[in-house]
N, CA, C and O atoms as a CHARMM CRD file, in Angstrom:
* protein
*
  300
    1    1 MET  N     58.02600 -47.93400-132.17000 PROA 1      0.00000
    2    1 MET  CA    58.96300 -46.85200-132.91100 PROA 1      0.00000
    3    1 MET  C     59.67600 -45.90400-132.05900 PROA 1      0.00000
    4    1 MET  O     58.93100 -45.25100-131.32900 PROA 1      0.00000
    5    2 VAL  N     60.88300 -45.66600-131.96400 PROA 2      0.00000
    6    2 VAL  CA    61.50300 -44.70500-131.19100 PROA 2      0.00000
    7    2 VAL  C     61.22600 -43.31300-131.32900 PROA 2      0.00000
    8    2 VAL  O     61.31500 -42.96600-132.50700 PROA 2      0.00000
    9    3 LYS  N     60.89000 -42.29800-130.46500 PROA 3      0.00000
   10    3 LYS  CA    60.83600 -41.10700-130.59500 PROA 3      0.00000
   11    3 LYS  C     61.86100 -40.27800-130.61200 PROA 3      0.00000
   12    3 LYS  O     62.72200 -40.43300-129.74600 PROA 3      0.00000
   13    4 PRO  N     61.98000 -39.40000-131.42100 PROA 4      0.00000
   14    4 PRO  CA    63.37800 -38.38600-131.56500 PROA 4      0.00000
   15    4 PRO  C     63.00000 -37.71700-130.35500 PROA 4      0.00000
   16    4 PRO  O     61.87200 -37.48500-129.92200 PROA 4      0.00000
   17    5 LYS  N     64.36300 -37.38800-129.77900 PROA 5      0.00000
   18    5 LYS  CA    64.50000 -36.69100-128.66200 PROA 5      0.00000
   19    5 LYS  C     65.55600 -35.21200-129.08300 PROA 5      0.00000
   20    5 LYS  O     66.17500 -35.14100-130.14500 PROA 5      0.00000
   21    6 CYS  N     65.57400 -34.35400-128.23600 PROA 6      0.00000
   22    6 CYS  CA    66.39500 -33.16700-128.66600 PROA 6      0.00000
   23    6 CYS  C     67.75800 -33.43500-127.92100 PROA 6      0.00000
   24    6 CYS  O     67.89500 -34.13500-126.91900 PROA 6      0.00000
   25    7 PRO  N     68.53800 -32.88700-128.46000 PROA 7      0.00000
   26    7 PRO  CA    69.94100 -33.71400-128.10000 PROA 7      0.00000
   27    7 PRO  C     70.47000 -33.05500-127.00200 PROA 7      0.00000
   28    7 PRO  O     71.34400 -33.65300-126.37400 PROA 7      0.00000
   29    8 LYS  N     69.96800 -31.43200-126.46100 PROA 8      0.00000
   30    8 LYS  CA    70.54000 -30.78300-125.72400 PROA 8      0.00000
   31    8 LYS  C     69.33000 -30.93200-124.33400 PROA 8      0.00000
   32    8 LYS  O     69.86700 -30.79700-123.23400 PROA 8      0.00000
   33    9 CYS  N     68.07100 -31.14300-124.30900 PROA 9      0.00000
   34    9 CYS  CA    67.32500 -30.90100-123.28000 PROA 9      0.00000
   35    9 CYS  C     66.62000 -32.27200-123.08600 PROA 9      0.00000
   36    9 CYS  O     66.04000 -32.50500-122.02600 PROA 9      0.00000
   37   10 GLY  N     66.67000 -33.40400-124.33900 PROA 10     0.00000
   38   10 GLY  CA    65.70200 -34.66600-123.90400 PROA 10     0.00000
   39   10 GLY  C     64.52900 -34.45400-124.35200 PROA 10     0.00000
   40   10 GLY  O     64.08300 -35.34200-125.07900 PROA 10     0.00000
   41   11 HSD  N     63.87700 -33.55800-124.15600 PROA 11     0.00000
   42   11 HSD  CA    62.33900 -33.07700-124.53100 PROA 11     0.00000
   43   11 HSD  C     62.12600 -33.76900-126.01400 PROA 11     0.00000
   44   11 HSD  O     63.10100 -33.91700-126.75100 PROA 11     0.00000
   45   12 ASP  N     60.67900 -34.22500-126.45400 PROA 12     0.00000
   46   12 ASP  CA    60.47500 -34.93200-127.28800 PROA 12     0.00000
   47   12 ASP  C     59.03300 -34.32500-128.36800 PROA 12     0.00000
   48   12 ASP  O     58.27800 -34.96600-129.09900 PROA 12     0.00000
   49   13 THR  N     59.10400 -32.78100-128.04200 PROA 13     0.00000
   50   13 THR  CA    58.26800 -32.00800-128.66500 PROA 13     0.00000
   51   13 THR  C     58.96400 -31.10200-129.57400 PROA 13     0.00000
   52   13 THR  O     60.10200 -30.73900-129.27900 PROA 13     0.00000
   53   14 PHE  N     58.34700 -30.65700-130.75500 PROA 14     0.00000
   54   14 PHE  CA    59.24600 -30.00600-131.92700 PROA 14     0.00000
   55   14 PHE  C     58.08800 -29.23500-132.44400 PROA 14     0.00000
   56   14 PHE  O     56.88600 -29.50200-132.45000 PROA 14     0.00000
   57   15 GLY  N     59.02900 -27.79500-133.05100 PROA 15     0.00000
   58   15 GLY  CA    58.01900 -27.01600-134.09400 PROA 15     0.00000
   59   15 GLY  C     58.73800 -26.55600-134.87500 PROA 15     0.00000
   60   15 GLY  O     59.94800 -26.41900-134.69500 PROA 15     0.00000
   61   16 ALA  N     58.10600 -26.22600-135.91100 PROA 16     0.00000
   62   16 ALA  CA    58.71800 -25.65500-137.18200 PROA 16     0.00000
   63   16 ALA  C     58.55900 -23.98500-136.91700 PROA 16     0.00000
   64   16 ALA  O     57.57000 -23.46600-136.40100 PROA 16     0.00000
   65   17 LEU  N     59.90600 -23.18600-137.44900 PROA 17     0.00000
   66   17 LEU  CA    59.49800 -21.94800-137.82600 PROA 17     0.00000
   67   17 LEU  C     60.26400 -21.51900-139.10100 PROA 17     0.00000
   68   17 LEU  O     61.41000 -21.94100-139.25300 PROA 17     0.00000
   69   18 GLU  N     59.79000 -20.83300-139.88400 PROA 18     0.00000
   70   18 GLU  CA    60.45800 -20.22500-140.98400 PROA 18     0.00000
   71   18 GLU  C     61.34200 -19.01000-140.76000 PROA 18     0.00000
   72   18 GLU  O     61.16900 -18.02600-140.04000 PROA 18     0.00000
   73   19 GLN  N     62.08400 -19.26100-141.36700 PROA 19     0.00000
   74   19 GLN  CA    63.46000 -17.85400-140.84000 PROA 19     0.00000
   75   19 GLN  C     64.21700 -17.49700-142.01800 PROA 19     0.00000
   76   19 GLN  O     64.73900 -18.45400-142.59000 PROA 19     0.00000
   77   20 GLN  N     64.40000 -16.37800-142.50900 PROA 20     0.00000
   78   20 GLN  CA    65.12000 -16.09100-143.56100 PROA 20     0.00000
   79   20 GLN  C     66.69000 -16.47300-143.22500 PROA 20     0.00000
   80   20 GLN  O     67.13600 -16.30200-142.09000 PROA 20     0.00000
   81   21 ILE  N     67.47400 -16.99200-144.27300 PROA 21     0.00000
   82   21 ILE  CA    68.81400 -17.58300-143.94200 PROA 21     0.00000
   83   21 ILE  C     69.67500 -16.26000-144.64500 PROA 21     0.00000
   84   21 ILE  O     69.33200 -15.98600-145.79600 PROA 21     0.00000
   85   22 ASN  N     70.63000 -15.53000-144.10800 PROA 22     0.00000
   86   22 ASN  CA    71.64400 -14.76900-145.05900 PROA 22     0.00000
   87   22 ASN  C     72.08500 -15.17400-146.03900 PROA 22     0.00000
   88   22 ASN  O     72.59600 -16.28500-145.89900 PROA 22     0.00000
   89   23 GLY  N     72.13700 -14.68800-147.21100 PROA 23     0.00000
   90   23 GLY  CA    73.04400 -14.87700-148.57400 PROA 23     0.00000
   91   23 GLY  C     72.26200 -16.32800-149.06300 PROA 23     0.00000
   92   23 GLY  O     72.81600 -17.14100-149.80300 PROA 23     0.00000
   93   24 TYR  N     70.96900 -16.49200-148.55300 PROA 24     0.00000
   94   24 TYR  CA    70.06700 -17.49500-149.00900 PROA 24     0.00000
   95   24 TYR  C     68.92800 -17.00900-149.99800 PROA 24     0.00000
   96   24 TYR  O     68.25000 -16.12000-149.48300 PROA 24     0.00000
   97   25 MET  N     68.58300 -17.31300-151.12800 PROA 25     0.00000
   98   25 MET  CA    67.26200 -16.68900-151.60800 PROA 25     0.00000
   99   25 MET  C     66.11700 -17.17300-150.95300 PROA 25     0.00000
  100   25 MET  O     65.25700 -16.31000-151.12800 PROA 25     0.00000
  101   26 TYR  N     65.61200 -18.16800-150.23900 PROA 26     0.00000
  102   26 TYR  CA    64.27200 -18.47800-149.77200 PROA 26     0.00000
  103   26 TYR  C     64.54400 -18.34800-148.08600 PROA 26     0.00000
  104   26 TYR  O     65.64200 -18.30600-147.53000 PROA 26     0.00000
  105   27 ASN  N     63.52100 -18.31000-147.60800 PROA 27     0.00000
  106   27 ASN  CA    63.49200 -18.76000-146.21700 PROA 27     0.00000
  107   27 ASN  C     63.72800 -20.72000-145.72500 PROA 27     0.00000
  108   27 ASN  O     63.33600 -21.69300-146.36800 PROA 27     0.00000
  109   28 GLY  N     64.19300 -20.70600-144.91600 PROA 28     0.00000
  110   28 GLY  CA    64.51400 -22.07900-144.34300 PROA 28     0.00000
  111   28 GLY  C     63.53800 -22.59100-143.36300 PROA 28     0.00000
  112   28 GLY  O     63.23800 -21.67700-142.59500 PROA 28     0.00000
  113   29 ILE  N     62.88500 -23.75600-143.06700 PROA 29     0.00000
  114   29 ILE  CA    61.92900 -24.00600-141.97100 PROA 29     0.00000
  115   29 ILE  C     62.98900 -24.73800-141.07400 PROA 29     0.00000
  116   29 ILE  O     63.59600 -25.73100-141.47500 PROA 29     0.00000
  117   30 PHE  N     63.17400 -24.17000-139.80800 PROA 30     0.00000
  118   30 PHE  CA    63.85500 -24.68900-139.02800 PROA 30     0.00000
  119   30 PHE  C     62.89400 -25.30400-137.87500 PROA 30     0.00000
  120   30 PHE  O     61.91600 -24.76600-137.35700 PROA 30     0.00000
  121   31 ILE  N     63.54100 -26.80000-137.57600 PROA 31     0.00000
  122   31 ILE  CA    62.93900 -27.45100-136.81000 PROA 31     0.00000
  123   31 ILE  C     63.53400 -27.63300-135.55300 PROA 31     0.00000
  124   31 ILE  O     64.47000 -28.41500-135.38400 PROA 31     0.00000
  125   32 CYS  N     62.84200 -26.68000-134.30700 PROA 32     0.00000
  126   32 CYS  CA    63.40500 -26.55900-132.97200 PROA 32     0.00000
  127   32 CYS  C     62.44500 -27.45500-131.98500 PROA 32     0.00000
  128   32 CYS  O     61.27400 -27.81000-132.11800 PROA 32     0.00000
  129   33 CYS  N     63.31300 -27.65700-131.04200 PROA 33     0.00000
  130   33 CYS  CA    62.71200 -28.07900-129.63900 PROA 33     0.00000
  131   33 CYS  C     61.71100 -27.05600-128.89800 PROA 33     0.00000
  132   33 CYS  O     62.16500 -25.92800-128.70700 PROA 33     0.00000
  133   34 VAL  N     60.25600 -27.35300-128.41300 PROA 34     0.00000
  134   34 VAL  CA    59.66500 -26.72900-127.99000 PROA 34     0.00000
  135   34 VAL  C     60.26700 -26.10200-126.61300 PROA 34     0.00000
  136   34 VAL  O     60.24500 -24.90900-126.30700 PROA 34     0.00000
  137   35 GLU  N     60.77300 -27.10500-125.90200 PROA 35     0.00000
  138   35 GLU  CA    61.17100 -26.58000-124.38500 PROA 35     0.00000
  139   35 GLU  C     62.38800 -26.00300-124.65500 PROA 35     0.00000
  140   35 GLU  O     62.20400 -24.90600-124.12800 PROA 35     0.00000
  141   36 CYS  N     63.59300 -25.96300-125.14000 PROA 36     0.00000
  142   36 CYS  CA    64.82800 -25.24700-125.02700 PROA 36     0.00000
  143   36 CYS  C     65.06000 -24.60800-126.15800 PROA 36     0.00000
  144   36 CYS  O     66.03300 -23.85400-126.14400 PROA 36     0.00000
  145   37 GLU  N     64.31400 -24.70700-127.35200 PROA 37     0.00000
  146   37 GLU  CA    64.44200 -23.87500-128.91100 PROA 37     0.00000
  147   37 GLU  C     65.54000 -24.11100-129.68900 PROA 37     0.00000
  148   37 GLU  O     65.77600 -23.56000-130.76400 PROA 37     0.00000
  149   38 THR  N     66.31900 -25.06500-129.05200 PROA 38     0.00000
  150   38 THR  CA    67.71000 -25.65600-129.79300 PROA 38     0.00000
  151   38 THR  C     66.88800 -26.23700-131.56300 PROA 38     0.00000
  152   38 THR  O     65.95700 -26.97600-131.88400 PROA 38     0.00000
  153   39 THR  N     67.71600 -25.54000-132.15700 PROA 39     0.00000
  154   39 THR  CA    67.35600 -26.01400-133.45500 PROA 39     0.00000
  155   39 THR  C     67.83900 -27.51600-134.02200 PROA 39     0.00000
  156   39 THR  O     69.05400 -27.71200-134.01400 PROA 39     0.00000
  157   40 VAL  N     67.10100 -28.42700-134.44000 PROA 40     0.00000
  158   40 VAL  CA    67.63300 -29.68600-134.58100 PROA 40     0.00000
  159   40 VAL  C     67.70000 -30.02400-136.09800 PROA 40     0.00000
  160   40 VAL  O     68.28000 -31.06300-136.41300 PROA 40     0.00000
  161   41 GLY  N     67.20700 -29.31100-136.97700 PROA 41     0.00000
  162   41 GLY  CA    67.16100 -29.46500-138.24500 PROA 41     0.00000
  163   41 GLY  C     66.44500 -28.39700-139.02800 PROA 41     0.00000
  164   41 GLY  O     65.61400 -27.65100-138.51100 PROA 41     0.00000
  165   42 VAL  N     66.85000 -28.34400-140.48000 PROA 42     0.00000
  166   42 VAL  CA    66.39700 -27.60100-141.26800 PROA 42     0.00000
  167   42 VAL  C     65.86200 -27.98900-142.70700 PROA 42     0.00000
  168   42 VAL  O     66.48100 -28.76900-143.43100 PROA 42     0.00000
  169   43 LEU  N     64.67600 -27.39500-143.06900 PROA 43     0.00000
  170   43 LEU  CA    64.15000 -27.91600-144.21200 PROA 43     0.00000
  171   43 LEU  C     64.44200 -26.78900-145.33500 PROA 43     0.00000
  172   43 LEU  O     64.61100 -25.60400-145.05000 PROA 43     0.00000
  173   44 ASP  N     64.47900 -27.28800-146.58600 PROA 44     0.00000
  174   44 ASP  CA    64.04700 -26.33500-147.54600 PROA 44     0.00000
  175   44 ASP  C     63.18600 -26.82600-148.58700 PROA 44     0.00000
  176   44 ASP  O     63.28600 -26.32100-149.70500 PROA 44     0.00000
  177   45 TYR  N     62.30600 -27.79500-148.36100 PROA 45     0.00000
  178   45 TYR  CA    61.23200 -27.94300-149.45000 PROA 45     0.00000
  179   45 TYR  C     60.47900 -27.20400-150.09500 PROA 45     0.00000
  180   45 TYR  O     60.00300 -27.41200-151.21100 PROA 45     0.00000
  181   46 GLY  N     60.34400 -26.31700-149.42100 PROA 46     0.00000
  182   46 GLY  CA    59.33900 -24.98400-149.84900 PROA 46     0.00000
  183   46 GLY  C     60.26100 -24.08600-151.01200 PROA 46     0.00000
  184   46 GLY  O     59.73500 -23.51000-151.96300 PROA 46     0.00000
  185   47 ASN  N     61.42000 -24.09000-150.79300 PROA 47     0.00000
  186   47 ASN  CA    62.51100 -23.24700-151.91600 PROA 47     0.00000
  187   47 ASN  C     62.04700 -23.90200-153.10400 PROA 47     0.00000
  188   47 ASN  O     61.95000 -23.16900-154.08800 PROA 47     0.00000
  189   48 TYR  N     61.64100 -25.48600-153.29200 PROA 48     0.00000
  190   48 TYR  CA    61.88000 -25.64900-154.36900 PROA 48     0.00000
  191   48 TYR  C     60.00500 -25.35200-154.99900 PROA 48     0.00000
  192   48 TYR  O     59.87700 -25.19300-156.21300 PROA 48     0.00000
  193   49 LEU  N     58.97900 -25.31500-154.28700 PROA 49     0.00000
  194   49 LEU  CA    57.93700 -25.01800-154.45400 PROA 49     0.00000
  195   49 LEU  C     57.40300 -23.86100-154.83300 PROA 49     0.00000
  196   49 LEU  O     56.38800 -23.77700-155.52500 PROA 49     0.00000
  197   50 LYS  N     58.21100 -22.68800-154.30000 PROA 50     0.00000
  198   50 LYS  CA    58.08900 -21.48500-154.79400 PROA 50     0.00000
  199   50 LYS  C     58.32200 -20.89200-156.15700 PROA 50     0.00000
  200   50 LYS  O     57.50300 -20.24100-156.80500 PROA 50     0.00000
  201   51 PRO  N     59.46000 -21.18100-156.47800 PROA 51     0.00000
  202   51 PRO  CA    59.88200 -21.01000-157.73900 PROA 51     0.00000
  203   51 PRO  C     58.85800 -22.00600-158.63000 PROA 51     0.00000
  204   51 PRO  O     58.60100 -21.44600-159.69600 PROA 51     0.00000
  205   52 LEU  N     58.27000 -23.17200-158.52400 PROA 52     0.00000
  206   52 LEU  CA    57.31900 -23.83300-159.46500 PROA 52     0.00000
  207   52 LEU  C     56.17400 -23.06200-159.35800 PROA 52     0.00000
  208   52 LEU  O     55.64900 -22.92300-160.46300 PROA 52     0.00000
  209   53 GLY  N     55.53100 -22.45900-158.38500 PROA 53     0.00000
  210   53 GLY  CA    54.57600 -21.48200-158.51900 PROA 53     0.00000
  211   53 GLY  C     54.83500 -20.31600-159.36600 PROA 53     0.00000
  212   53 GLY  O     53.92300 -19.91600-160.09000 PROA 53     0.00000
  213   54 LYS  N     55.98900 -19.71200-159.36200 PROA 54     0.00000
  214   54 LYS  CA    56.10700 -18.68500-160.33000 PROA 54     0.00000
  215   54 LYS  C     56.26100 -18.88800-161.83300 PROA 54     0.00000
  216   54 LYS  O     55.96400 -18.06500-162.69900 PROA 54     0.00000
  217   55 ILE  N     56.77700 -20.12300-162.01600 PROA 55     0.00000
  218   55 ILE  CA    56.93200 -20.80800-163.42500 PROA 55     0.00000
  219   55 ILE  C     55.17500 -20.92200-163.68900 PROA 55     0.00000
  220   55 ILE  O     54.76700 -20.27100-164.65100 PROA 55     0.00000
  221   56 SER  N     54.18800 -21.67000-162.92700 PROA 56     0.00000
  222   56 SER  CA    53.01100 -21.73700-163.04600 PROA 56     0.00000
  223   56 SER  C     52.00000 -20.57800-163.60800 PROA 56     0.00000
  224   56 SER  O     51.04200 -20.70400-164.37100 PROA 56     0.00000
  225   57 GLU  N     52.52200 -19.42000-162.98400 PROA 57     0.00000
  226   57 GLU  CA    51.91400 -18.26000-163.17000 PROA 57     0.00000
  227   57 GLU  C     52.30600 -17.70000-164.28400 PROA 57     0.00000
  228   57 GLU  O     51.53300 -17.09300-165.02500 PROA 57     0.00000
  229   58 ASP  N     53.70400 -17.87300-164.53200 PROA 58     0.00000
  230   58 ASP  CA    54.03400 -17.34800-166.00300 PROA 58     0.00000
  231   58 ASP  C     53.58500 -18.18600-167.14600 PROA 58     0.00000
  232   58 ASP  O     53.59100 -17.67100-168.26400 PROA 58     0.00000
  233   59 ILE  N     53.21300 -19.36400-167.00300 PROA 59     0.00000
  234   59 ILE  CA    52.91300 -19.98600-168.12000 PROA 59     0.00000
  235   59 ILE  C     51.19000 -19.73200-168.07200 PROA 59     0.00000
  236   59 ILE  O     50.69000 -20.04400-169.15300 PROA 59     0.00000
  237   60 THR  N     50.26400 -19.27900-167.14400 PROA 60     0.00000
  238   60 THR  CA    49.23900 -19.06100-167.21800 PROA 60     0.00000
  239   60 THR  C     48.90000 -17.68200-168.09000 PROA 60     0.00000
  240   60 THR  O     48.00100 -17.49700-168.91100 PROA 60     0.00000
  241   61 ALA  N     49.90600 -16.81400-167.63300 PROA 61     0.00000
  242   61 ALA  CA    50.12400 -15.38000-168.12000 PROA 61     0.00000
  243   61 ALA  C     50.33800 -15.63900-169.99100 PROA 61     0.00000
  244   61 ALA  O     49.73300 -15.02900-170.87300 PROA 61     0.00000
  245   62 LEU  N     51.34600 -16.68900-170.16000 PROA 62     0.00000
  246   62 LEU  CA    51.71300 -16.57500-171.61800 PROA 62     0.00000
  247   62 LEU  C     50.27000 -17.38700-172.29500 PROA 62     0.00000
  248   62 LEU  O     49.69200 -17.01100-173.31500 PROA 62     0.00000
  249   63 LYS  N     49.97000 -18.29200-171.64800 PROA 63     0.00000
  250   63 LYS  CA    48.35600 -18.89900-172.46800 PROA 63     0.00000
  251   63 LYS  C     47.76400 -17.69300-172.83500 PROA 63     0.00000
  252   63 LYS  O     47.51300 -17.52300-174.02800 PROA 63     0.00000
  253   64 GLU  N     47.42600 -16.59500-171.80600 PROA 64     0.00000
  254   64 GLU  CA    46.44200 -15.50500-172.09400 PROA 64     0.00000
  255   64 GLU  C     46.76300 -14.83200-173.29600 PROA 64     0.00000
  256   64 GLU  O     45.95800 -14.49600-174.16500 PROA 64     0.00000
  257   65 GLU  N     48.41900 -14.59200-173.29800 PROA 65     0.00000
  258   65 GLU  CA    48.58600 -13.72900-174.37600 PROA 65     0.00000
  259   65 GLU  C     48.48400 -14.32600-175.51800 PROA 65     0.00000
  260   65 GLU  O     48.03500 -13.62000-176.42100 PROA 65     0.00000
  261   66 VAL  N     48.79800 -15.58500-175.82600 PROA 66     0.00000
  262   66 VAL  CA    48.61600 -16.34300-176.94800 PROA 66     0.00000
  263   66 VAL  C     47.34700 -16.53200-177.57700 PROA 66     0.00000
  264   66 VAL  O     47.18000 -16.67000-178.78900 PROA 66     0.00000
  265   67 ALA  N     46.28300 -16.53300-176.51900 PROA 67     0.00000
  266   67 ALA  CA    44.99300 -16.30800-176.72700 PROA 67     0.00000
  267   67 ALA  C     44.67800 -15.22500-177.14400 PROA 67     0.00000
  268   67 ALA  O     43.83500 -15.22500-178.04000 PROA 67     0.00000
  269   68 GLN  N     45.22200 -13.89300-176.66400 PROA 68     0.00000
  270   68 GLN  CA    44.91500 -12.53600-177.31600 PROA 68     0.00000
  271   68 GLN  C     45.33400 -12.26400-178.72300 PROA 68     0.00000
  272   68 GLN  O     44.70600 -11.62500-179.56700 PROA 68     0.00000
  273   69 LEU  N     46.68900 -12.94900-178.86300 PROA 69     0.00000
  274   69 LEU  CA    47.36100 -12.85700-180.05900 PROA 69     0.00000
  275   69 LEU  C     46.62600 -13.66900-181.15000 PROA 69     0.00000
  276   69 LEU  O     46.68200 -13.34500-182.33700 PROA 69     0.00000
  277   70 LYS  N     46.10000 -14.48000-180.80700 PROA 70     0.00000
  278   70 LYS  CA    44.96800 -15.51500-181.77600 PROA 70     0.00000
  279   70 LYS  C     43.93000 -14.43900-182.29400 PROA 70     0.00000
  280   70 LYS  O     43.88300 -14.00800-183.44600 PROA 70     0.00000
  281   71 GLU  N     43.10900 -14.08200-181.24500 PROA 71     0.00000
  282   71 GLU  CA    41.90600 -13.33500-181.53600 PROA 71     0.00000
  283   71 GLU  C     42.39200 -12.15600-182.06400 PROA 71     0.00000
  284   71 GLU  O     41.51900 -11.45000-182.57000 PROA 71     0.00000
  285   72 ALA  N     43.18400 -11.85400-182.09100 PROA 72     0.00000
  286   72 ALA  CA    43.58900 -10.23400-182.71300 PROA 72     0.00000
  287   72 ALA  C     43.91500 -10.59000-184.35400 PROA 72     0.00000
  288   72 ALA  O     43.38600  -9.90800-185.23200 PROA 72     0.00000
  289   73 LEU  N     44.72600 -11.58900-184.64900 PROA 73     0.00000
  290   73 LEU  CA    45.02300 -12.63600-186.04300 PROA 73     0.00000
  291   73 LEU  C     43.71000 -13.15800-186.44900 PROA 73     0.00000
  292   73 LEU  O     43.59900 -13.40200-187.65100 PROA 73     0.00000
  293   74 GLY  N     42.69600 -13.37900-185.70000 PROA 74     0.00000
  294   74 GLY  CA    41.57300 -13.99500-186.22700 PROA 74     0.00000
  295   74 GLY  C     41.62900 -15.44600-186.50000 PROA 74     0.00000
  296   74 GLY  O     41.11500 -16.09100-187.41400 PROA 74     0.00000
  297   75 LYS  N     42.47600 -15.87400-185.35700 PROA 75     0.00000
  298   75 LYS  CA    42.73800 -17.42600-185.51100 PROA 75     0.00000
  299   75 LYS  C     41.80300 -18.29600-184.60100 PROA 75     0.00000
  300   75 LYS  O     41.89400 -19.52300-184.61600 PROA 75     0.00000
C-alpha cells in the first residue's frame, strides 16, 4: 500500500486539528502535515454527530415530560 505524502514537503506523518471555520456552524477537523503544517484535507463528520447528540438529548427530555404528564393524569 502506498503511504500518503505531504504535497509540499514530502513527509508522511499527519495530525488532526479541530478549528473553527468562519461562517460555518461547526468546527472542521483539519488534517495537516506534522512537519510543515500544510493542510491536506478537512473533515466535517463531527458536524453530523453534534446535531444528532442534541436531538437525542431533546428526545430524552420529551420522554421525561411525557412520563410526568402521564403520572399527573393518573395513567
